[in-house]
C-alpha positions as a Markdown table, in Angstrom:
| # | Residue | x | y | z |
|---|---|---|---|---|
| 1 | Met | -30.7 | -19.6 | 23.0 |
| 2 | Gln | -33.0 | -20.2 | 25.6 |
| 3 | Lys | -37.0 | -19.8 | 24.6 |
| 4 | Ile | -38.0 | -20.5 | 21.0 |
| 5 | Leu | -42.0 | -19.7 | 19.5 |
| 6 | Val | -42.8 | -21.2 | 16.5 |
| 7 | Ile | -46.4 | -20.1 | 14.8 |
| 8 | Gln | -47.8 | -22.0 | 12.3 |
| 9 | Thr | -51.7 | -21.9 | 12.9 |
| 10 | Ala | -52.7 | -23.5 | 9.4 |
| 11 | Phe | -54.2 | -26.6 | 8.6 |
| 12 | Ile | -53.3 | -30.0 | 10.2 |
| 13 | Gly | -51.3 | -31.2 | 7.1 |
| 14 | Asp | -49.2 | -27.7 | 7.3 |
| 15 | Leu | -49.0 | -28.0 | 10.7 |
| 16 | Val | -47.0 | -31.6 | 10.2 |
| 17 | Leu | -45.0 | -30.3 | 7.5 |
| 18 | Ala | -43.5 | -27.4 | 10.4 |
| 19 | Thr | -42.9 | -30.5 | 12.6 |
| 20 | Ala | -39.7 | -30.8 | 10.8 |
| 21 | Leu | -38.8 | -27.0 | 11.6 |
| 22 | Val | -39.0 | -28.1 | 15.5 |
| 23 | Glu | -37.1 | -31.1 | 14.5 |
| 24 | Ser | -34.3 | -28.8 | 13.0 |
| 25 | Leu | -34.3 | -26.5 | 15.6 |
| 26 | His | -34.1 | -29.1 | 18.8 |
| 27 | Glu | -30.8 | -30.3 | 16.8 |
| 28 | Gln | -29.7 | -27.1 | 16.7 |
| 29 | Tyr | -30.8 | -26.1 | 20.6 |
| 30 | Pro | -31.0 | -29.2 | 22.3 |
| 31 | Lys | -31.9 | -27.3 | 25.6 |
| 32 | Ala | -33.9 | -24.4 | 24.3 |
| 33 | Ala | -37.5 | -24.7 | 25.4 |
| 34 | Ile | -39.8 | -24.6 | 22.4 |
| 35 | Asp | -43.1 | -23.2 | 21.8 |
| 36 | Val | -45.7 | -23.5 | 19.0 |
| 37 | Val | -49.0 | -21.6 | 18.3 |
| 38 | Val | -51.8 | -23.6 | 16.5 |
| 39 | Arg | -55.1 | -23.4 | 16.1 |
| 40 | Lys | -57.7 | -25.2 | 18.1 |
| 41 | Gly | -58.8 | -28.4 | 17.3 |
| 42 | Asn | -54.7 | -29.4 | 16.1 |
| 43 | Glu | -53.1 | -29.4 | 19.5 |
| 44 | Ser | -53.5 | -33.3 | 19.6 |
| 45 | Leu | -50.8 | -33.7 | 17.2 |
| 46 | Phe | -48.5 | -32.7 | 20.6 |
| 47 | Asn | -49.8 | -34.9 | 22.8 |
| 48 | Glu | -46.0 | -35.6 | 24.8 |
| 49 | His | -44.4 | -34.6 | 22.2 |
| 50 | Pro | -40.9 | -34.9 | 23.5 |
| 51 | Phe | -39.6 | -31.5 | 22.0 |
| 52 | Ile | -42.2 | -28.9 | 22.9 |
| 53 | Asn | -42.9 | -27.6 | 26.1 |
| 54 | Glu | -46.2 | -26.0 | 25.5 |
| 55 | His | -48.5 | -26.1 | 22.5 |
| 56 | Ile | -50.4 | -22.4 | 22.4 |
| 57 | Val | -54.0 | -22.9 | 21.1 |
| 58 | Trp | -55.8 | -20.1 | 19.2 |
| 59 | Asp | -59.4 | -20.6 | 19.3 |
| 60 | Lys | -60.5 | -18.9 | 15.8 |
| 61 | Lys | -64.5 | -20.1 | 15.9 |
| 62 | Gln | -65.2 | -18.8 | 19.3 |
| 63 | Gln | -64.4 | -14.8 | 20.3 |
| 64 | Lys | -61.8 | -15.1 | 17.8 |
| 65 | Tyr | -60.1 | -11.5 | 18.6 |
| 66 | Leu | -60.2 | -11.6 | 22.3 |
| 67 | Asn | -58.6 | -15.5 | 22.4 |
| 68 | Trp | -56.0 | -13.6 | 19.5 |
| 69 | Leu | -55.3 | -10.7 | 22.3 |
| 70 | Ser | -54.7 | -13.6 | 25.1 |
| 71 | Ile | -52.4 | -15.0 | 23.4 |
| 72 | Leu | -50.3 | -12.1 | 22.3 |
| 73 | Lys | -50.1 | -11.4 | 26.3 |
| 74 | Lys | -48.9 | -14.8 | 26.7 |
| 75 | Ile | -46.6 | -14.5 | 23.8 |
| 76 | Arg | -45.1 | -10.6 | 25.4 |
| 77 | Ala | -44.7 | -12.4 | 29.1 |
| 78 | Lys | -43.1 | -15.6 | 28.0 |
| 79 | Lys | -40.0 | -13.3 | 26.5 |
| 80 | Tyr | -38.7 | -15.4 | 23.8 |
| 81 | Asp | -35.6 | -15.2 | 22.2 |
| 82 | Val | -36.2 | -16.5 | 18.8 |
| 83 | Leu | -39.9 | -16.4 | 17.0 |
| 84 | Ile | -40.5 | -17.8 | 13.9 |
| 85 | Asn | -43.6 | -17.2 | 12.2 |
| 86 | Val | -44.7 | -19.7 | 9.2 |
| 87 | Gln | -47.6 | -17.9 | 8.4 |
| 88 | Arg | -48.3 | -15.6 | 5.8 |
| 89 | Phe | -51.3 | -13.8 | 6.9 |
| 90 | Thr | -52.2 | -10.7 | 9.0 |
| 91 | Ala | -53.3 | -11.8 | 12.3 |
| 92 | Thr | -49.9 | -14.0 | 13.1 |
| 93 | Gly | -47.8 | -10.8 | 11.1 |
| 94 | Leu | -49.5 | -8.7 | 14.0 |
| 95 | Trp | -48.2 | -11.1 | 16.9 |
| 96 | Thr | -44.7 | -11.4 | 15.4 |
| 97 | Ile | -44.0 | -7.3 | 15.5 |
| 98 | Leu | -46.3 | -6.9 | 18.8 |
| 99 | Ser | -44.2 | -9.7 | 20.8 |
| 100 | Asn | -41.5 | -7.9 | 22.2 |
| 101 | Val | -38.9 | -10.1 | 20.9 |
| 102 | Asn | -35.5 | -9.4 | 19.5 |
| 103 | Ile | -35.4 | -11.7 | 16.4 |
| 104 | Thr | -38.6 | -11.9 | 14.4 |
| 105 | Ile | -38.7 | -13.9 | 11.3 |
| 106 | Gly | -41.2 | -15.0 | 8.8 |
| 107 | Phe | -42.1 | -14.8 | 5.0 |
| 108 | Asp | -42.2 | -11.6 | 3.2 |
| 109 | Lys | -45.5 | -12.2 | 2.1 |
| 110 | Asn | -46.9 | -11.4 | 5.8 |
| 111 | Pro | -48.1 | -7.7 | 5.4 |
| 112 | Phe | -46.1 | -7.1 | 8.5 |
| 113 | Ser | -43.0 | -8.4 | 7.5 |
| 114 | Phe | -41.2 | -5.0 | 7.0 |
| 115 | Leu | -41.3 | -4.9 | 10.5 |
| 116 | Phe | -39.8 | -8.2 | 11.3 |
| 117 | Thr | -36.0 | -8.7 | 12.0 |
| 118 | Tyr | -35.4 | -11.0 | 9.1 |
| 119 | Lys | -37.9 | -11.5 | 6.2 |
| 120 | Val | -37.3 | -14.3 | 4.1 |
| 121 | Lys | -38.5 | -14.8 | 0.7 |
| 122 | His | -41.4 | -17.2 | -0.1 |
| 123 | Asp | -41.1 | -18.7 | -3.2 |
| 124 | Leu | -42.9 | -21.8 | -4.5 |
| 125 | Ala | -40.5 | -22.5 | -7.1 |
| 126 | Ile | -37.3 | -23.1 | -5.2 |
| 127 | Leu | -35.1 | -25.7 | -6.9 |
| 128 | Asn | -31.6 | -27.0 | -6.4 |
| 129 | Gln | -32.1 | -28.2 | -2.8 |
| 130 | Asp | -32.0 | -31.1 | -1.4 |
| 131 | Val | -35.1 | -33.1 | 0.3 |
| 132 | Phe | -33.7 | -35.9 | 2.2 |
| 133 | Val | -35.6 | -39.4 | 2.1 |
| 134 | Gly | -34.3 | -41.9 | 4.5 |
| 135 | Glu | -30.6 | -42.4 | 2.5 |
| 136 | Ile | -31.7 | -40.9 | -0.2 |
| 137 | Ser | -31.6 | -37.4 | -1.7 |
| 138 | Lys | -33.5 | -36.3 | -4.6 |
| 139 | Thr | -33.8 | -32.6 | -5.8 |
| 140 | Glu | -37.2 | -31.3 | -5.6 |
| 141 | Val | -39.6 | -28.3 | -4.5 |
| 142 | His | -40.8 | -29.1 | -1.0 |
| 143 | Glu | -42.6 | -27.2 | 1.5 |
| 144 | Ile | -39.9 | -28.4 | 4.1 |
| 145 | Asn | -37.3 | -26.6 | 2.0 |
| 146 | Arg | -39.2 | -23.3 | 2.0 |
| 147 | Asn | -40.1 | -23.3 | 5.9 |
| 148 | His | -36.3 | -24.3 | 6.6 |
| 149 | Lys | -35.1 | -21.2 | 4.8 |
| 150 | Leu | -36.5 | -19.4 | 8.0 |
| 151 | Thr | -34.0 | -20.9 | 10.0 |
| 152 | Glu | -30.9 | -19.2 | 8.0 |
| 153 | Pro | -30.8 | -16.3 | 9.7 |
| 154 | Leu | -30.0 | -18.5 | 12.4 |
| 155 | Gly | -27.1 | -20.4 | 11.0 |
| 156 | Ala | -26.8 | -23.3 | 9.1 |
| 157 | Leu | -29.3 | -25.6 | 10.8 |
| 158 | Lys | -29.7 | -29.5 | 9.6 |
| 159 | Leu | -32.9 | -30.1 | 7.0 |
| 160 | Cys | -34.7 | -32.8 | 9.3 |
| 161 | Met | -37.9 | -34.6 | 7.7 |
| 162 | Pro | -41.4 | -33.6 | 9.7 |
| 163 | Lys | -41.7 | -36.1 | 12.5 |
| 164 | Leu | -45.0 | -37.7 | 15.1 |
| 165 | Tyr | -44.4 | -39.3 | 18.3 |
| 166 | Pro | -47.7 | -41.0 | 18.8 |
| 167 | Thr | -47.7 | -42.1 | 22.5 |
| 168 | Lys | -47.7 | -45.6 | 24.4 |
| 169 | Ala | -52.0 | -45.2 | 24.2 |
| 170 | Asp | -51.6 | -44.3 | 20.7 |
| 171 | Tyr | -49.8 | -47.7 | 20.2 |
| 172 | Glu | -51.7 | -49.6 | 21.9 |
| 173 | Lys | -55.1 | -48.2 | 20.5 |
| 174 | Val | -54.0 | -49.4 | 17.5 |
| 175 | Lys | -52.9 | -52.8 | 18.2 |
| 176 | Leu | -56.2 | -54.7 | 18.0 |
| 177 | Tyr | -56.1 | -53.7 | 14.1 |
| 178 | Gln | -52.8 | -54.7 | 13.7 |
| 179 | Ala | -53.0 | -58.5 | 14.0 |
| 180 | Gln | -52.8 | -59.3 | 10.1 |
| 181 | Lys | -50.9 | -57.4 | 7.7 |
| 182 | Tyr | -53.7 | -54.6 | 6.3 |
| 183 | Ile | -53.9 | -51.7 | 4.4 |
| 184 | Thr | -55.1 | -47.9 | 4.7 |
| 185 | Leu | -56.9 | -45.4 | 2.7 |
| 186 | Ala | -58.1 | -41.9 | 3.4 |
| 187 | Pro | -60.8 | -41.1 | 1.0 |
| 188 | Ala | -61.5 | -37.4 | 1.9 |
| 189 | Ser | -60.5 | -34.0 | 1.4 |
| 190 | Val | -61.5 | -30.6 | 2.5 |
| 191 | Trp | -61.6 | -29.7 | -1.3 |
| 192 | Phe | -63.6 | -31.8 | -3.7 |
| 193 | Thr | -60.6 | -31.6 | -6.4 |
| 194 | Lys | -58.2 | -32.8 | -4.4 |
| 195 | Gln | -60.7 | -35.9 | -3.5 |
| 196 | Phe | -60.2 | -39.5 | -5.7 |
| 197 | Pro | -63.9 | -39.7 | -6.0 |
| 198 | Leu | -65.8 | -42.6 | -4.2 |
| 199 | Thr | -66.6 | -45.0 | -7.0 |
| 200 | Ala | -63.3 | -44.8 | -7.8 |
| 201 | Trp | -62.4 | -45.6 | -4.4 |
| 202 | Val | -65.1 | -48.7 | -4.5 |
| 203 | Ser | -63.2 | -49.3 | -8.1 |
| 204 | Leu | -60.2 | -49.7 | -6.3 |
| 205 | Ile | -61.2 | -51.9 | -3.5 |
| 206 | Asn | -63.1 | -54.2 | -5.2 |
| 207 | Glu | -60.0 | -54.7 | -7.5 |
| 208 | Leu | -57.7 | -55.3 | -4.5 |
| 209 | Asn | -56.0 | -58.6 | -4.5 |
| 210 | Phe | -55.4 | -58.5 | -0.6 |
| 211 | Glu | -56.6 | -60.7 | 2.0 |
| 212 | Gly | -56.3 | -58.7 | 4.9 |
| 213 | Pro | -58.4 | -56.0 | 6.4 |
| 214 | Ile | -58.9 | -52.6 | 5.0 |
| 215 | Tyr | -59.1 | -49.7 | 7.2 |
| 216 | Ile | -60.9 | -46.3 | 6.1 |
| 217 | Leu | -59.5 | -43.2 | 7.9 |
| 218 | Gly | -60.8 | -40.0 | 8.2 |
| 219 | Gly | -62.1 | -37.4 | 11.1 |
| 220 | Pro | -66.1 | -38.1 | 12.4 |
| 221 | Ser | -67.1 | -35.5 | 9.7 |
| 222 | Asp | -65.2 | -38.3 | 7.1 |
| 223 | Lys | -67.3 | -41.1 | 8.6 |
| 224 | Ala | -70.6 | -40.7 | 6.2 |
| 225 | Leu | -68.1 | -41.1 | 3.1 |
| 226 | Gly | -66.3 | -44.3 | 4.5 |
| 227 | Asp | -69.8 | -45.6 | 5.4 |
| 228 | Lys | -71.1 | -44.6 | 1.4 |
| 229 | Ile | -67.9 | -46.6 | 0.2 |
| 230 | Ile | -68.8 | -49.6 | 1.8 |
| 231 | Asn | -72.6 | -49.6 | 1.3 |
| 232 | Glu | -71.7 | -49.4 | -2.4 |
| 233 | Leu | -68.9 | -52.6 | -1.9 |
| 234 | Val | -71.9 | -54.6 | -0.4 |
| 235 | Ser | -74.1 | -53.5 | -3.0 |
| 236 | Leu | -71.7 | -54.4 | -5.9 |
| 237 | His | -71.0 | -57.9 | -4.7 |
| 238 | Ser | -74.6 | -58.6 | -3.6 |
| 239 | Lys | -75.6 | -58.1 | -7.2 |
| 240 | Ala | -72.7 | -60.4 | -8.3 |
| 241 | Ser | -73.4 | -62.9 | -6.2 |
| 242 | Asn | -76.4 | -62.5 | -5.3 |
| 243 | Thr | -75.9 | -63.4 | -1.2 |
| 244 | Ser | -76.4 | -60.6 | 1.9 |
| 245 | Ile | -73.0 | -59.5 | 3.5 |
| 246 | Thr | -72.6 | -57.8 | 6.4 |
| 247 | Ser | -71.6 | -54.0 | 6.6 |
| 248 | Asn | -68.0 | -54.6 | 7.0 |
| 249 | Thr | -67.2 | -57.2 | 4.5 |
| 250 | Thr | -66.7 | -57.3 | 1.0 |
| 251 | Asn | -66.4 | -61.0 | 0.7 |
| 252 | Ala | -64.6 | -64.0 | 2.4 |
| 253 | Ser | -61.1 | -62.5 | 2.0 |
| 254 | Lys | -62.0 | -58.4 | 2.4 |
| 255 | Lys | -62.8 | -57.1 | 5.5 |
| 256 | Ile | -63.3 | -53.0 | 5.3 |
| 257 | Ile | -64.1 | -51.7 | 8.8 |
| 258 | Asn | -64.2 | -47.5 | 8.6 |
| 259 | Leu | -62.4 | -46.1 | 11.1 |
| 260 | Ser | -63.6 | -42.7 | 10.6 |
| 261 | Gly | -63.7 | -41.0 | 13.7 |
| 262 | Ala | -63.0 | -43.4 | 15.9 |
| 263 | Leu | -58.9 | -42.3 | 15.8 |
| 264 | Gly | -57.1 | -39.6 | 16.6 |
| 265 | Phe | -54.6 | -37.7 | 14.7 |
| 266 | Leu | -51.5 | -39.3 | 16.2 |
| 267 | Ala | -53.4 | -42.9 | 16.5 |
| 268 | Ser | -54.4 | -42.8 | 12.9 |
| 269 | Ala | -50.2 | -42.1 | 12.0 |
| 270 | Ala | -49.1 | -44.7 | 14.5 |
| 271 | Leu | -52.1 | -47.4 | 12.3 |
| 272 | Gln | -50.7 | -46.0 | 8.9 |
| 273 | Gln | -46.8 | -46.5 | 9.7 |
| 274 | Lys | -47.0 | -50.3 | 9.7 |
| 275 | Ala | -49.4 | -50.4 | 7.1 |
| 276 | Val | -48.7 | -52.8 | 4.1 |
| 277 | Met | -49.8 | -49.5 | 1.7 |
| 278 | Asn | -51.6 | -46.5 | 2.4 |
| 279 | Tyr | -53.9 | -44.9 | 0.2 |
| 280 | Val | -54.5 | -41.2 | 0.3 |
| 281 | Asn | -55.3 | -38.2 | -1.5 |
| 282 | Asp | -53.1 | -34.8 | -1.6 |
| 283 | Ser | -54.4 | -34.2 | 1.9 |
| 284 | Ala | -53.4 | -34.2 | 5.7 |
| 285 | Pro | -53.3 | -38.6 | 5.8 |
| 286 | Leu | -50.2 | -38.0 | 3.6 |
| 287 | His | -48.0 | -35.6 | 5.5 |
| 288 | Phe | -48.9 | -38.3 | 8.7 |
| 289 | Cys | -47.2 | -40.8 | 6.4 |
| 290 | Ser | -44.2 | -38.5 | 5.4 |
| 291 | Ala | -43.8 | -38.2 | 9.2 |
| 292 | Met | -44.0 | -41.9 | 10.2 |
| 293 | Asn | -42.2 | -43.0 | 6.9 |
| 294 | Ala | -45.5 | -45.1 | 5.9 |
| 295 | Pro | -45.7 | -46.7 | 2.7 |
| 296 | Val | -48.2 | -44.5 | 0.8 |
| 297 | Val | -49.5 | -44.2 | -2.4 |
| 298 | Ala | -50.7 | -40.3 | -3.2 |
| 299 | Ile | -53.1 | -39.6 | -5.4 |
| 300 | Tyr | -53.0 | -36.3 | -7.1 |
| 301 | Cys | -56.2 | -35.2 | -8.7 |
| 302 | Ser | -56.3 | -31.4 | -9.4 |
| 303 | Thr | -52.9 | -30.0 | -7.9 |
| 304 | Ile | -49.6 | -31.6 | -8.3 |
| 305 | Pro | -46.8 | -32.9 | -6.7 |
| 306 | Ala | -44.0 | -30.2 | -7.9 |
| 307 | Phe | -46.4 | -27.1 | -5.6 |
| 308 | Gly | -44.1 | -29.1 | -3.0 |
| 309 | Phe | -46.5 | -31.0 | -0.5 |
| 310 | Gly | -45.4 | -34.3 | -2.0 |
| 311 | Pro | -44.9 | -37.9 | 0.2 |
| 312 | Leu | -41.3 | -37.9 | 1.7 |
| 313 | Ser | -41.8 | -41.5 | 2.8 |
| 314 | Ile | -38.8 | -44.2 | 1.4 |
| 315 | Asn | -41.5 | -46.1 | -0.3 |
| 316 | Ser | -43.7 | -43.4 | -1.5 |
| 317 | Phe | -45.5 | -43.5 | -5.0 |
| 318 | Ile | -47.0 | -40.6 | -7.0 |
| 319 | Val | -50.1 | -41.6 | -8.7 |
| 320 | Glu | -51.7 | -39.1 | -11.2 |
| 321 | Thr | -53.1 | -38.7 | -14.7 |
| 322 | Gln | -51.4 | -40.0 | -17.9 |
| 323 | Gln | -53.0 | -37.9 | -19.8 |
| 324 | Lys | -52.0 | -33.9 | -20.4 |
| 325 | Leu | -54.6 | -32.0 | -19.6 |
| 326 | Ser | -54.5 | -28.0 | -20.1 |
| 327 | Cys | -56.4 | -27.5 | -17.4 |
| 328 | Arg | -54.3 | -29.2 | -14.5 |
| 329 | Pro | -53.6 | -27.8 | -11.9 |
| 330 | Cys | -56.1 | -25.6 | -12.2 |
| 331 | Gly | -55.0 | -24.1 | -9.1 |
| 332 | Leu | -52.2 | -24.1 | -5.9 |
| 333 | His | -55.3 | -25.3 | -3.7 |
| 334 | Gly | -58.2 | -28.1 | -4.6 |
| 335 | Lys | -61.4 | -26.1 | -5.2 |
| 336 | Lys | -65.0 | -26.8 | -4.1 |
| 337 | Gln | -66.4 | -28.2 | -7.7 |
| 338 | Cys | -64.2 | -29.0 | -11.2 |
| 339 | Pro | -64.4 | -25.2 | -12.8 |
| 340 | Leu | -64.9 | -26.9 | -16.0 |
| 341 | Gly | -67.0 | -29.5 | -15.0 |
| 342 | His | -65.5 | -33.2 | -16.2 |
| 343 | Phe | -62.9 | -33.3 | -13.3 |
| 344 | Asn | -60.7 | -35.3 | -16.1 |
| 345 | Cys | -57.7 | -34.9 | -13.3 |
| 346 | Ala | -59.1 | -37.4 | -11.1 |
| 347 | Gln | -61.4 | -39.7 | -14.0 |
| 348 | Thr | -58.8 | -40.8 | -16.2 |
| 349 | Ile | -56.7 | -42.3 | -13.3 |
| 350 | Glu | -56.4 | -46.1 | -13.8 |
| 351 | Asn | -56.5 | -49.0 | -11.0 |
| 352 | Ala | -53.6 | -50.3 | -12.7 |
| 353 | Gln | -52.0 | -47.1 | -11.9 |
| 354 | Leu | -52.9 | -47.5 | -7.9 |
| 355 | Ile | -52.1 | -51.3 | -7.7 |
| 356 | Ala | -48.9 | -51.3 | -9.3 |
| 357 | Pro | -46.9 | -50.1 | -6.2 |
| 358 | Leu | -48.5 | -52.4 | -4.1 |
| 359 | Leu | -47.2 | -55.4 | -6.0 |
| 360 | Gln | -43.7 | -53.5 | -6.2 |
| 361 | Met | -44.0 | -53.4 | -2.3 |
| 362 | Ala | -45.1 | -57.4 | -2.2 |
| 363 | Gln | -42.0 | -58.4 | -4.5 |
| 364 | His | -39.5 | -56.6 | -1.8 |
């Protein structure tokens, strides 16, 4: 086996989980050149990656179909030995069947899977398979299990964990934020019903008994949300103490810094790695923590861990409503608004649930 191509053009969180495939393939074929096809904007995830030979970028927003054709030509010219398609959509299915690759593998839900060499059943309820979390094993449905089934036609490959490789520059960039013990928050999500509400983040930060800095993480589009959280905290504190404070400080012992847009994917992951705790939604920063084995509190609102996208870190905690809601989950993915208008799956999560993991970590 000399050349392998992995296609995963989904959002960043799905791509992070697909790095487990890269780890497994490298473990089995250490001398093989492994390439990946990713959507534009996600390619920085593989900067200086030790096992990735080349990342091929598909720009889906500008000249989408012309760029699609260009990638097909590149795939055909590369003459891969194996192509593994993690995506289940038409565009990637066409690449797969037109690739001129002898061994093509993909999920049966891809519309062109009947023309793949091997089609693998994509099942959201794969049970009784072990997910290895450090030295601990637990039976759980997880996306990395589903993806790993794509390697079965190649033999009994080892199931590996997803992994990211921040560069030396990434670690240097976050070093100045690591002088004290710190916590990170990633409050944003693409989907409204996956996002813990702004007022709830404010309430949590206000109740946290933590003296180190608290860093808000996210992309450039998330900066406004981070600023709103800080402004709400400033307003809350000002009303309570009747004193003026700076925009990055809630009181003498709490320093809140909005780093949204200031750090790339790998630098954010590097910062999460050494945090005392990382608070995240069911979104991409959760998977960054899994890939860095960083301590994490994963907050689930409308979605549930049983879908298979839960945390994999050794020190990971799942927080969700303790109420039995007949409407939850309301779908596999998040929604733009709560279908019933009350958003009780998020509103009924209590601060005590979120703070308990931090206290537990402190005891150990």
